[in-house]
N, C-alpha and C positions, 0 to 999 in steps of 0.2 A: 876415535876412541881416545881415552886418556890413560895416563899412567898413575897408579894408585898404590900407596904404600899403606899397609895395614899394621899399625902399631899395636901389639897385643894379639897378633894372629896366633891361633891354636890348632892342634891336631884333634882336639875334642869337638866332634861335630855338633854337640849340643850347645857349645859356646858361641856367642855372637862374633867373636874374633875368627872363628872358622866359617860361620854362615856368611860373613862379609867377603871372605876370600872367594867362596863359591859364587856368590851373588855378582861380584864385579867380574869374574872370569866368565860367567854365563853371559854377561852383557857385552863380552868381547873386549874388555879393557885389559891392559897390561898391569898385572898385579905382583906386587912385591911384599911378601909376608915378612914380617919382622918379629923375631922371638929369639933371644940369646940361648935358649935350651934346645932349640930344634934345627935340623938341617934341611928338612923339606916338609911342606904343608900342601896337602892335596895335589901332590905331584909337582909342585912348584918349589924351586930353590928358596930356602928360608935364609934371611940375612940376620946377623946377630944384632946389628944396630943400623939405625937410619943413615949414619955416615958411610956404611959399607955399601949402600946401593950404588949401581953403576950410573945412574941418571938422577936428575932432579925430578921428584914426582910432582905432577900437577896437583894431586890431591893426597892428603894424609888423613886416614880415617883412624880414629883412636878408640881402643877397647881396653883401657887401663884405668885404675883408680886415680882420682884427682891429684893425690899426693905424688904419685909416680909421673903423671902428666906434667906437673909443675916442674920437676927435676928435668924433664926431657925438653922443655921449651928452648933452652939455649942450643941444643943439638937440632931442633926443628928450625930454628932461625938460621943456623950455620948451613944446613942442607937446602933450605928454601922450599917453598911450595906456593901454589896459587891459592889454595884453600885448606884450612885445618878443620876437619869435621870432628866435633866433640859429640859423640853419641850419647844417649842418655846414661847417666850415672858416671860419666868421665869428667863432668865439669864441676867447677865450684867457683865462688866469687873470687878467690885468690887466683885461680888459674885463668879466669876471664880477665881480671885486672892486669895480670902480668903479660898475658898474651897481647892485650891492647897496648900496653907500655912498649912492648917489643915490636909492634907494628904488624903482628900476624893477622891475616884475614880469617877470622873464626866463623864457622857455621855451626850452630847448636841444633842438631836435628839427628835423626836416624838416617845414615847414609844408604842403607839398604832400601828403605821406603823411597828415598830421593831417586833411587834408580827405577822406580816403578814396580818394586818387588815387595813381598812380605817375608819377614824373617821366618813365618811359619812354613814357607815353601821349602825351607832347608833343614 
């Protein structure tokens, strides 16, 4: 199993940032929700920032607007990860170019579907 940080995690069960928390947890992964406005999401402790995580995540899955993602790229580099998943709607040409410049391994796809699940299940 892997460690997964969810940037843009949410307590709103209709949002993909919540569906991802539930999907990765269902698959047995260690999930770290990140949202500066929450203290817990789906019963898991929620972290204010990526830098607050107690471990380096293997995967970071993003559910934030591209302009926010762009600002977070330096924090992502500082924490490190094996893969940065930009889910639909989180990417832009600028984000992709900067991530490439910074040497981040980017995957553009729905991370829930990549787990063999459908967001409609959640």
